[in-house]
Biopython code that builds the backbone (N, CA, C, O; Angstrom):
import numpy as np
from Bio.PDB.StructureBuilder import StructureBuilder

atoms = [
    (1, "UNK", "N", (1.054, -19.218, 1.032)),
    (1, "UNK", "CA", (1.866, -18.446, 1.986)),
    (1, "UNK", "C", (1.420, -17.010, 1.903)),
    (1, "UNK", "O", (1.322, -16.515, 0.780)),
    (2, "UNK", "N", (1.113, -16.222, 3.059)),
    (2, "UNK", "CA", (0.810, -14.859, 2.963)),
    (2, "UNK", "C", (1.380, -14.185, 4.012)),
    (2, "UNK", "O", (1.846, -14.780, 4.984)),
    (3, "UNK", "N", (1.382, -12.814, 3.879)),
    (3, "UNK", "CA", (2.060, -11.981, 4.958)),
    (3, "UNK", "C", (1.164, -10.643, 4.996)),
    (3, "UNK", "O", (0.427, -10.233, 4.100)),
    (4, "UNK", "N", (1.415, -10.055, 6.276)),
    (4, "UNK", "CA", (0.650, -8.720, 6.683)),
    (4, "UNK", "C", (1.933, -7.971, 6.820)),
    (4, "UNK", "O", (2.833, -8.281, 7.600)),
    (5, "UNK", "N", (1.943, -6.752, 5.829)),
    (5, "UNK", "CA", (3.241, -5.926, 5.766)),
    (5, "UNK", "C", (2.616, -4.474, 5.920)),
    (5, "UNK", "O", (1.493, -4.166, 5.520)),
    (6, "UNK", "N", (3.572, -3.574, 6.602)),
    (6, "UNK", "CA", (3.146, -2.144, 6.667)),
    (6, "UNK", "C", (3.898, -1.502, 5.547)),
    (6, "UNK", "O", (5.114, -1.649, 5.422)),
    (7, "UNK", "N", (3.092, -0.716, 4.651)),
    (7, "UNK", "CA", (3.722, 0.161, 3.792)),
    (7, "UNK", "C", (3.078, 1.511, 3.738)),
    (7, "UNK", "O", (1.877, 1.700, 3.544)),
    (8, "UNK", "N", (3.969, 2.415, 3.923)),
    (8, "UNK", "CA", (3.568, 3.914, 4.037)),
    (8, "UNK", "C", (2.430, 4.114, 5.149)),
    (8, "UNK", "O", (1.487, 4.884, 4.969)),
    (9, "UNK", "N", (2.594, 3.381, 6.269)),
    (9, "UNK", "CA", (1.700, 3.565, 7.356)),
    (9, "UNK", "C", (0.441, 2.835, 7.273)),
    (9, "UNK", "O", (-0.370, 2.970, 8.190)),
    (10, "UNK", "N", (0.183, 2.077, 6.282)),
    (10, "UNK", "CA", (-1.015, 1.238, 6.260)),
    (10, "UNK", "C", (-0.581, -0.357, 6.035)),
    (10, "UNK", "O", (0.453, -0.775, 5.515)),
    (11, "UNK", "N", (-1.548, -1.014, 6.517)),
    (11, "UNK", "CA", (-1.233, -2.629, 6.495)),
    (11, "UNK", "C", (-1.839, -3.256, 5.289)),
    (11, "UNK", "O", (-2.968, -2.936, 4.919)),
    (12, "UNK", "N", (-1.131, -4.125, 4.681)),
    (12, "UNK", "CA", (-1.664, -4.783, 3.562)),
    (12, "UNK", "C", (-1.501, -6.386, 3.629)),
    (12, "UNK", "O", (-0.385, -6.825, 3.906)),
    (13, "UNK", "N", (-2.397, -7.140, 3.426)),
    (13, "UNK", "CA", (-2.349, -8.653, 3.414)),
    (13, "UNK", "C", (-1.937, -8.989, 1.951)),
    (13, "UNK", "O", (-2.655, -8.659, 1.007)),
    (14, "UNK", "N", (-0.686, -9.697, 1.776)),
    (14, "UNK", "CA", (-0.068, -9.790, 0.517)),
    (14, "UNK", "C", (0.252, -11.283, 0.354)),
    (14, "UNK", "O", (0.444, -11.927, 1.386)),
    (15, "UNK", "N", (0.322, -11.857, -0.751)),
    (15, "UNK", "CA", (0.913, -13.094, -1.130)),
    (15, "UNK", "C", (1.605, -13.052, -2.452)),
    (15, "UNK", "O", (1.251, -12.222, -3.289)),
    (16, "UNK", "N", (2.569, -13.896, -2.692)),
    (16, "UNK", "CA", (3.306, -13.877, -4.000)),
    (16, "UNK", "C", (2.336, -13.698, -5.193)),
    (16, "UNK", "O", (1.251, -14.275, -5.257)),
    (17, "UNK", "N", (2.809, -12.862, -6.122)),
    (17, "UNK", "CA", (2.120, -12.612, -7.395)),
    (17, "UNK", "C", (0.730, -11.742, -7.140)),
    (17, "UNK", "O", (-0.130, -11.566, -8.003)),
    (18, "UNK", "N", (0.688, -11.301, -5.959)),
    (18, "UNK", "CA", (-0.343, -10.212, -5.748)),
    (18, "UNK", "C", (-0.054, -8.829, -6.387)),
    (18, "UNK", "O", (1.081, -8.358, -6.441)),
    (19, "UNK", "N", (-1.097, -8.248, -6.839)),
    (19, "UNK", "CA", (-0.927, -6.909, -7.238)),
    (19, "UNK", "C", (-1.684, -5.935, -6.391)),
    (19, "UNK", "O", (-2.898, -6.084, -6.245)),
    (20, "UNK", "N", (-0.999, -4.884, -5.788)),
    (20, "UNK", "CA", (-1.621, -4.117, -4.841)),
    (20, "UNK", "C", (-1.420, -2.596, -5.204)),
    (20, "UNK", "O", (-0.476, -2.216, -5.897)),
    (21, "UNK", "N", (-2.332, -1.797, -4.708)),
    (21, "UNK", "CA", (-2.206, -0.269, -4.927)),
    (21, "UNK", "C", (-1.823, 0.371, -3.453)),
    (21, "UNK", "O", (-2.524, 0.238, -2.450)),
    (22, "UNK", "N", (-0.641, 1.052, -3.515)),
    (22, "UNK", "CA", (-0.165, 1.623, -2.323)),
    (22, "UNK", "C", (0.020, 3.014, -2.454)),
    (22, "UNK", "O", (0.308, 3.389, -3.591)),
    (23, "UNK", "N", (-0.085, 3.988, -1.459)),
    (23, "UNK", "CA", (0.248, 5.362, -1.591)),
    (23, "UNK", "C", (1.474, 5.553, -2.470)),
    (23, "UNK", "O", (2.263, 4.609, -2.519)),
    (24, "UNK", "N", (1.738, 6.664, -3.177)),
    (24, "UNK", "CA", (2.767, 6.941, -4.157)),
    (24, "UNK", "C", (4.195, 6.732, -3.428)),
    (24, "UNK", "O", (4.481, 7.272, -2.360)),
    (25, "UNK", "N", (5.001, 5.922, -4.110)),
    (25, "UNK", "CA", (6.309, 5.514, -3.785)),
    (25, "UNK", "C", (7.362, 6.488, -4.770)),
    (25, "UNK", "O", (6.938, 6.927, -5.839)),
    (26, "UNK", "N", (8.564, 6.735, -4.369)),
    (26, "UNK", "CA", (9.331, 7.532, -5.150)),
    (26, "UNK", "C", (10.150, 6.599, -6.082)),
    (26, "UNK", "O", (10.834, 7.121, -6.961)),
    (27, "UNK", "N", (10.123, 5.292, -5.947)),
    (27, "UNK", "CA", (10.974, 4.441, -6.875)),
    (27, "UNK", "C", (10.352, 4.442, -8.245)),
    (27, "UNK", "O", (9.146, 4.553, -8.466)),
    (28, "UNK", "N", (11.401, 4.292, -9.230)),
    (28, "UNK", "CA", (10.882, 4.249, -10.611)),
    (28, "UNK", "C", (10.270, 2.917, -10.979)),
    (28, "UNK", "O", (10.464, 1.900, -10.313)),
    (29, "UNK", "N", (9.438, 2.969, -12.188)),
    (29, "UNK", "CA", (8.833, 1.891, -12.638)),
    (29, "UNK", "C", (9.746, 0.842, -13.042)),
    (29, "UNK", "O", (10.714, 1.164, -13.730)),
    (30, "UNK", "N", (9.562, -0.453, -12.690)),
    (30, "UNK", "CA", (10.332, -1.550, -12.956)),
    (30, "UNK", "C", (11.508, -1.900, -11.819)),
    (30, "UNK", "O", (12.194, -2.922, -11.826)),
    (31, "UNK", "N", (11.573, -0.941, -10.954)),
    (31, "UNK", "CA", (12.553, -1.213, -9.834)),
    (31, "UNK", "C", (12.085, -2.125, -8.813)),
    (31, "UNK", "O", (10.883, -2.373, -8.713)),
    (32, "UNK", "N", (13.013, -2.679, -7.991)),
    (32, "UNK", "CA", (12.647, -3.605, -6.947)),
    (32, "UNK", "C", (12.737, -2.802, -5.766)),
    (32, "UNK", "O", (13.611, -1.954, -5.587)),
    (33, "UNK", "N", (11.499, -3.180, -4.685)),
    (33, "UNK", "CA", (11.397, -2.516, -3.539)),
    (33, "UNK", "C", (11.308, -3.598, -2.431)),
    (33, "UNK", "O", (10.656, -4.635, -2.555)),
    (34, "UNK", "N", (11.996, -3.269, -1.383)),
    (34, "UNK", "CA", (11.964, -4.279, -0.272)),
    (34, "UNK", "C", (11.278, -3.611, 1.049)),
    (34, "UNK", "O", (11.726, -2.552, 1.488)),
    (35, "UNK", "N", (10.257, -4.221, 1.619)),
    (35, "UNK", "CA", (9.670, -3.888, 2.724)),
    (35, "UNK", "C", (10.017, -4.698, 3.824)),
    (35, "UNK", "O", (9.774, -5.901, 3.734)),
    (36, "UNK", "N", (10.585, -4.217, 4.932)),
    (36, "UNK", "CA", (11.063, -5.032, 6.206)),
    (36, "UNK", "C", (10.216, -4.889, 7.321)),
    (36, "UNK", "O", (10.561, -5.405, 8.384)),
    (37, "UNK", "N", (9.061, -4.208, 7.230)),
    (37, "UNK", "CA", (8.161, -3.900, 8.411)),
    (37, "UNK", "C", (7.078, -5.093, 8.044)),
    (37, "UNK", "O", (6.051, -4.868, 7.404)),
    (38, "UNK", "N", (7.442, -6.341, 8.521)),
    (38, "UNK", "CA", (6.448, -7.457, 8.375)),
    (38, "UNK", "C", (5.825, -7.816, 9.647)),
    (38, "UNK", "O", (6.558, -8.049, 10.608)),
    (39, "UNK", "N", (4.568, -7.888, 9.763)),
    (39, "UNK", "CA", (3.955, -8.000, 11.013)),
    (39, "UNK", "C", (3.451, -9.395, 11.366)),
    (39, "UNK", "O", (3.303, -9.752, 12.535)),
    (40, "UNK", "N", (3.175, -10.227, 10.240)),
    (40, "UNK", "CA", (2.719, -11.519, 10.341)),
    (40, "UNK", "C", (2.960, -12.287, 9.115)),
    (40, "UNK", "O", (2.695, -11.799, 8.017)),
    (41, "UNK", "N", (3.510, -13.613, 9.265)),
    (41, "UNK", "CA", (3.724, -14.453, 8.178)),
    (41, "UNK", "C", (2.994, -15.795, 8.419)),
    (41, "UNK", "O", (3.098, -16.405, 9.483)),
    (42, "UNK", "N", (2.252, -16.221, 7.379)),
    (42, "UNK", "CA", (1.484, -17.466, 7.713)),
    (42, "UNK", "C", (1.824, -18.498, 6.339)),
    (42, "UNK", "O", (1.650, -18.200, 5.157)),
    (43, "UNK", "N", (2.295, -19.640, 6.827)),
    (43, "UNK", "CA", (2.639, -20.632, 5.848)),
    (43, "UNK", "C", (1.393, -21.578, 5.899)),
    (43, "UNK", "O", (0.315, -21.247, 6.392)),
    (44, "UNK", "N", (1.657, -22.757, 5.349)),
    (44, "UNK", "CA", (0.558, -23.851, 5.373)),
    (44, "UNK", "C", (-0.033, -24.081, 6.713)),
    (44, "UNK", "O", (-1.245, -23.989, 6.908)),
    (45, "UNK", "N", (0.856, -24.391, 7.665)),
    (45, "UNK", "CA", (0.379, -24.767, 9.071)),
    (45, "UNK", "C", (1.127, -23.913, 10.079)),
    (45, "UNK", "O", (0.894, -24.211, 11.250)),
    (46, "UNK", "N", (1.892, -23.015, 9.894)),
    (46, "UNK", "CA", (2.584, -22.354, 10.754)),
    (46, "UNK", "C", (2.387, -20.734, 10.553)),
    (46, "UNK", "O", (2.583, -20.137, 9.494)),
    (47, "UNK", "N", (2.012, -20.224, 11.642)),
    (47, "UNK", "CA", (1.802, -18.734, 11.708)),
    (47, "UNK", "C", (2.876, -17.981, 12.605)),
    (47, "UNK", "O", (3.038, -18.318, 13.778)),
    (48, "UNK", "N", (3.499, -17.102, 12.108)),
    (48, "UNK", "CA", (4.458, -16.210, 12.951)),
    (48, "UNK", "C", (4.098, -14.879, 13.099)),
    (48, "UNK", "O", (3.860, -14.186, 12.110)),
    (49, "UNK", "N", (4.024, -14.400, 14.362)),
    (49, "UNK", "CA", (3.356, -13.106, 14.636)),
    (49, "UNK", "C", (4.449, -12.258, 15.340)),
    (49, "UNK", "O", (4.931, -12.645, 16.405)),
    (50, "UNK", "N", (4.798, -11.232, 14.814)),
    (50, "UNK", "CA", (5.806, -10.169, 15.390)),
    (50, "UNK", "C", (5.356, -9.540, 16.535)),
    (50, "UNK", "O", (4.158, -9.393, 16.776)),
    (51, "UNK", "N", (6.324, -9.129, 17.315)),
    (51, "UNK", "CA", (6.116, -8.152, 18.520)),
    (51, "UNK", "C", (6.800, -6.949, 18.434)),
    (51, "UNK", "O", (7.818, -6.913, 19.126)),
    (52, "UNK", "N", (6.546, -5.947, 17.788)),
    (52, "UNK", "CA", (5.576, -5.756, 16.809)),
    (52, "UNK", "C", (5.967, -6.359, 15.479)),
    (52, "UNK", "O", (5.090, -6.780, 14.724)),
    (53, "UNK", "N", (7.217, -6.418, 15.169)),
    (53, "UNK", "CA", (7.781, -6.884, 13.804)),
    (53, "UNK", "C", (8.381, -8.054, 13.901)),
    (53, "UNK", "O", (8.762, -8.436, 15.007)),
    (54, "UNK", "N", (8.570, -8.830, 12.763)),
    (54, "UNK", "CA", (9.362, -10.098, 12.740)),
    (54, "UNK", "C", (10.751, -9.793, 12.257)),
    (54, "UNK", "O", (10.918, -9.209, 11.186)),
    (55, "UNK", "N", (11.741, -10.168, 13.008)),
    (55, "UNK", "CA", (13.141, -9.811, 12.697)),
    (55, "UNK", "C", (13.649, -10.593, 11.569)),
    (55, "UNK", "O", (13.497, -11.814, 11.550)),
    (56, "UNK", "N", (14.275, -9.928, 10.579)),
    (56, "UNK", "CA", (14.892, -10.585, 9.451)),
    (56, "UNK", "C", (14.065, -10.972, 8.352)),
    (56, "UNK", "O", (14.531, -11.613, 7.409)),
    (57, "UNK", "N", (12.770, -10.594, 8.420)),
    (57, "UNK", "CA", (11.876, -10.971, 7.501)),
    (57, "UNK", "C", (11.548, -9.775, 6.598)),
    (57, "UNK", "O", (11.425, -8.650, 7.083)),
    (58, "UNK", "N", (11.398, -10.027, 5.195)),
    (58, "UNK", "CA", (11.161, -9.083, 4.401)),
    (58, "UNK", "C", (10.218, -9.321, 3.265)),
    (58, "UNK", "O", (10.145, -10.499, 2.917)),
    (59, "UNK", "N", (9.489, -8.475, 2.619)),
    (59, "UNK", "CA", (8.736, -8.624, 1.494)),
    (59, "UNK", "C", (9.397, -7.951, 0.192)),
    (59, "UNK", "O", (9.745, -6.773, 0.280)),
    (60, "UNK", "N", (9.560, -8.561, -0.859)),
    (60, "UNK", "CA", (10.100, -7.918, -2.069)),
    (60, "UNK", "C", (8.977, -7.696, -3.001)),
    (60, "UNK", "O", (8.075, -8.532, -3.035)),
    (61, "UNK", "N", (8.939, -6.600, -3.801)),
    (61, "UNK", "CA", (8.009, -6.248, -4.740)),
    (61, "UNK", "C", (8.630, -5.441, -5.836)),
    (61, "UNK", "O", (9.666, -4.802, -5.657)),
    (62, "UNK", "N", (7.906, -5.481, -7.116)),
    (62, "UNK", "CA", (8.251, -4.724, -8.198)),
    (62, "UNK", "C", (7.349, -3.662, -8.487)),
    (62, "UNK", "O", (6.149, -3.933, -8.439)),
    (63, "UNK", "N", (7.750, -2.338, -8.821)),
    (63, "UNK", "CA", (6.795, -1.329, -9.043)),
    (63, "UNK", "C", (6.458, -1.386, -10.558)),
    (63, "UNK", "O", (7.293, -1.272, -11.455)),
    (64, "UNK", "N", (5.011, -1.594, -10.738)),
    (64, "UNK", "CA", (4.391, -1.740, -12.076)),
    (64, "UNK", "C", (4.095, -0.491, -12.769)),
    (64, "UNK", "O", (4.294, -0.320, -13.972)),
    (65, "UNK", "N", (3.518, 0.545, -11.812)),
    (65, "UNK", "CA", (3.336, 1.749, -12.621)),
    (65, "UNK", "C", (2.823, 2.722, -11.399)),
    (65, "UNK", "O", (2.586, 2.314, -10.262)),
    (66, "UNK", "N", (2.703, 4.012, -11.818)),
    (66, "UNK", "CA", (2.375, 5.103, -10.873)),
    (66, "UNK", "C", (1.095, 5.825, -11.593)),
    (66, "UNK", "O", (1.011, 5.960, -12.813)),
    (67, "UNK", "N", (0.223, 6.218, -10.762)),
    (67, "UNK", "CA", (-1.004, 6.908, -11.325)),
    (67, "UNK", "C", (-1.717, 7.668, -10.363)),
    (67, "UNK", "O", (-1.213, 7.896, -9.264)),
    (68, "UNK", "N", (-2.960, 8.124, -10.707)),
    (68, "UNK", "CA", (-3.862, 8.786, -9.731)),
    (68, "UNK", "C", (-5.095, 7.987, -9.669)),
    (68, "UNK", "O", (-5.380, 7.197, -10.569)),
    (69, "UNK", "N", (-5.858, 8.175, -8.599)),
    (69, "UNK", "CA", (-7.008, 7.405, -8.222)),
    (69, "UNK", "C", (-8.083, 8.317, -9.029)),
    (69, "UNK", "O", (-7.885, 9.218, -9.845)),
    (70, "UNK", "N", (-9.293, 7.770, -8.518)),
    (70, "UNK", "CA", (-10.583, 8.488, -8.967)),
    (70, "UNK", "C", (-10.701, 9.826, -8.333)),
    (70, "UNK", "O", (-10.198, 9.972, -7.219)),
    (71, "UNK", "N", (-11.358, 10.904, -8.959)),
    (71, "UNK", "CA", (-11.558, 12.144, -8.288)),
    (71, "UNK", "C", (-12.490, 12.089, -7.265)),
    (71, "UNK", "O", (-13.554, 11.489, -7.415)),
    (72, "UNK", "N", (-12.167, 12.710, -6.145)),
    (72, "UNK", "CA", (-13.121, 12.894, -4.974)),
    (72, "UNK", "C", (-13.446, 14.272, -4.933)),
    (72, "UNK", "O", (-12.577, 15.134, -4.798)),
    (73, "UNK", "N", (-14.823, 14.559, -5.060)),
    (73, "UNK", "CA", (-15.418, 15.986, -4.958)),
    (73, "UNK", "C", (-15.599, 16.306, -3.546)),
    (73, "UNK", "O", (-16.220, 15.547, -2.802)),
    (74, "UNK", "N", (-15.049, 17.466, -3.126)),
    (74, "UNK", "CA", (-15.372, 18.347, -1.980)),
    (74, "UNK", "C", (-16.167, 19.351, -2.202)),
    (74, "UNK", "O", (-15.715, 20.255, -2.905)),
    (75, "UNK", "N", (-17.637, 19.484, -1.644)),
    (75, "UNK", "CA", (-18.314, 20.432, -1.997)),
    (75, "UNK", "C", (-18.903, 21.106, -0.648)),
    (75, "UNK", "O", (-19.631, 20.443, 0.091)),
    (76, "UNK", "N", (-18.593, 22.326, -0.381)),
    (76, "UNK", "CA", (-19.131, 23.065, 0.802)),
    (76, "UNK", "C", (-20.161, 24.064, 0.447)),
    (76, "UNK", "O", (-20.086, 24.684, -0.614)),
    (77, "UNK", "N", (-21.066, 24.232, 1.244)),
    (77, "UNK", "CA", (-22.165, 25.279, 1.122)),
    (77, "UNK", "C", (-22.790, 25.651, 2.403)),
    (77, "UNK", "O", (-23.084, 24.860, 3.300)),
    (78, "UNK", "N", (-22.975, 26.989, 2.406)),
    (78, "UNK", "CA", (-23.749, 27.598, 3.579)),
    (78, "UNK", "C", (-25.025, 28.187, 2.954)),
    (78, "UNK", "O", (-24.958, 29.018, 2.047)),
    (79, "UNK", "N", (-26.143, 27.757, 3.439)),
    (79, "UNK", "CA", (-27.412, 28.165, 2.737)),
    (79, "UNK", "C", (-27.509, 29.712, 3.188)),
    (79, "UNK", "O", (-26.995, 30.180, 4.204)),
    (80, "UNK", "N", (-28.179, 30.326, 2.346)),
    (80, "UNK", "CA", (-28.652, 31.727, 2.406)),
    (80, "UNK", "C", (-27.506, 32.739, 2.505)),
    (80, "UNK", "O", (-27.696, 33.931, 2.748)),
    (81, "UNK", "N", (-26.251, 32.161, 2.292)),
    (81, "UNK", "CA", (-25.095, 33.043, 2.357)),
    (81, "UNK", "C", (-24.279, 33.252, 1.177)),
    (81, "UNK", "O", (-23.267, 33.952, 1.189)),
    (82, "UNK", "N", (-24.710, 32.659, 0.187)),
    (82, "UNK", "CA", (-24.218, 32.678, -1.337)),
    (82, "UNK", "C", (-22.633, 32.157, -1.010)),
    (82, "UNK", "O", (-21.694, 32.754, -1.539)),
    (83, "UNK", "N", (-22.418, 31.094, -0.174)),
    (83, "UNK", "CA", (-21.097, 30.572, -0.174)),
    (83, "UNK", "C", (-21.120, 29.076, -0.563)),
    (83, "UNK", "O", (-21.734, 28.205, 0.052)),
    (84, "UNK", "N", (-20.336, 28.892, -1.714)),
    (84, "UNK", "CA", (-20.258, 27.580, -2.400)),
    (84, "UNK", "C", (-18.750, 27.334, -2.840)),
    (84, "UNK", "O", (-18.188, 28.160, -3.559)),
    (85, "UNK", "N", (-18.145, 26.264, -2.428)),
    (85, "UNK", "CA", (-16.802, 25.938, -2.789)),
    (85, "UNK", "C", (-16.830, 24.504, -3.359)),
    (85, "UNK", "O", (-17.348, 23.609, -2.691)),
    (86, "UNK", "N", (-16.294, 24.254, -4.569)),
    (86, "UNK", "CA", (-16.211, 22.914, -5.064)),
    (86, "UNK", "C", (-14.720, 22.720, -5.438)),
    (86, "UNK", "O", (-14.118, 23.486, -6.190)),
    (87, "UNK", "N", (-14.116, 21.507, -4.783)),
    (87, "UNK", "CA", (-12.899, 21.287, -5.097)),
    (87, "UNK", "C", (-12.651, 19.806, -5.337)),
    (87, "UNK", "O", (-13.393, 19.018, -4.749)),
    (88, "UNK", "N", (-11.808, 19.388, -6.039)),
    (88, "UNK", "CA", (-11.462, 17.922, -6.440)),
    (88, "UNK", "C", (-10.083, 17.510, -6.034)),
    (88, "UNK", "O", (-9.143, 18.299, -5.937)),
    (89, "UNK", "N", (-10.023, 16.267, -5.812)),
    (89, "UNK", "CA", (-8.579, 15.653, -5.340)),
    (89, "UNK", "C", (-8.504, 14.360, -5.995)),
    (89, "UNK", "O", (-9.445, 13.571, -6.077)),
    (90, "UNK", "N", (-7.257, 14.173, -6.488)),
    (90, "UNK", "CA", (-7.025, 12.752, -6.969)),
    (90, "UNK", "C", (-5.813, 12.414, -6.214)),
    (90, "UNK", "O", (-4.813, 13.130, -6.259)),
    (91, "UNK", "N", (-5.888, 11.222, -5.446)),
    (91, "UNK", "CA", (-4.772, 10.699, -4.562)),
    (91, "UNK", "C", (-3.880, 9.954, -5.534)),
    (91, "UNK", "O", (-4.363, 9.212, -6.390)),
    (92, "UNK", "N", (-2.328, 10.189, -5.376)),
    (92, "UNK", "CA", (-1.566, 9.396, -6.233)),
    (92, "UNK", "C", (-1.449, 8.045, -5.522)),
    (92, "UNK", "O", (-1.727, 7.847, -4.339)),
    (93, "UNK", "N", (-0.972, 7.085, -6.457)),
    (93, "UNK", "CA", (-0.775, 5.626, -5.980)),
    (93, "UNK", "C", (0.237, 5.134, -6.812)),
    (93, "UNK", "O", (0.536, 5.686, -7.871)),
    (94, "UNK", "N", (0.869, 3.958, -6.316)),
    (94, "UNK", "CA", (1.878, 3.120, -7.092)),
    (94, "UNK", "C", (1.236, 1.603, -6.962)),
    (94, "UNK", "O", (0.809, 1.091, -5.928)),
    (95, "UNK", "N", (1.279, 1.027, -8.262)),
    (95, "UNK", "CA", (0.924, -0.343, -8.354)),
    (95, "UNK", "C", (2.109, -1.308, -8.289)),
    (95, "UNK", "O", (3.054, -1.286, -9.078)),
    (96, "UNK", "N", (1.954, -2.194, -7.225)),
    (96, "UNK", "CA", (3.222, -3.113, -6.887)),
    (96, "UNK", "C", (2.704, -4.538, -7.255)),
    (96, "UNK", "O", (1.515, -4.855, -7.229)),
    (97, "UNK", "N", (3.723, -5.352, -7.596)),
    (97, "UNK", "CA", (3.463, -6.778, -7.735)),
    (97, "UNK", "C", (4.487, -7.399, -6.676)),
    (97, "UNK", "O", (5.691, -7.139, -6.673)),
    (98, "UNK", "N", (3.831, -8.273, -5.759)),
    (98, "UNK", "CA", (4.709, -8.971, -4.941)),
    (98, "UNK", "C", (5.527, -10.033, -5.453)),
    (98, "UNK", "O", (4.922, -10.926, -6.045)),
    (99, "UNK", "N", (6.740, -10.123, -5.355)),
    (99, "UNK", "CA", (7.483, -11.189, -5.913)),
    (99, "UNK", "C", (8.025, -12.225, -4.971)),
    (99, "UNK", "O", (8.248, -13.364, -5.381)),
    (100, "UNK", "N", (8.260, -11.856, -3.650)),
    (100, "UNK", "CA", (8.772, -12.801, -2.673)),
    (100, "UNK", "C", (8.572, -12.358, -1.241)),
    (100, "UNK", "O", (8.696, -11.191, -0.870)),
    (101, "UNK", "N", (8.263, -13.349, -0.490)),
    (101, "UNK", "CA", (8.062, -13.265, 0.923)),
    (101, "UNK", "C", (9.054, -14.188, 1.615)),
    (101, "UNK", "O", (9.064, -15.417, 1.546)),
    (102, "UNK", "N", (9.871, -13.418, 2.280)),
    (102, "UNK", "CA", (10.970, -14.277, 2.975)),
    (102, "UNK", "C", (12.094, -13.412, 3.552)),
    (102, "UNK", "O", (12.009, -12.185, 3.502)),
    (103, "UNK", "N", (13.137, -14.026, 4.093)),
    (103, "UNK", "CA", (14.180, -13.306, 4.531)),
    (103, "UNK", "C", (15.306, -12.905, 3.421)),
    (103, "UNK", "O", (16.291, -12.245, 3.751)),
]
sb = StructureBuilder()
sb.init_structure("model")
sb.init_model(0)
sb.init_chain("A")
sb.init_seg("    ")
for serial, (resi, resn, name, xyz) in enumerate(atoms, 1):
    if name == "N":
        sb.init_residue(resn, " ", resi, " ")
    sb.init_atom(name, np.array(xyz, "f"), 0.0, 1.0, " ", f" {name:<3s}", serial, name[0])
structure = sb.get_structure()
């Protein structure tokens, strides 16, 4: 069984015991999180598609850790003008383990 769920404006295909990285959540490590914006659920032979969401369906997950991704370097330069700017950015993320798909 797997599902397509919307978390923080992005869509993720998940199955039980999957570990996914999502944009930072405010929940503490070890806490349970429920996402009710489920767009699709597929069992062995049955597929349920929401219009746009499936009523009464939810995905439960546990927060495993919080962290930051790899650094992305942003470098700007204008030739012959002595203009150079170098900036870095590390996006925050939360690691989740999907525990249950269902109502």
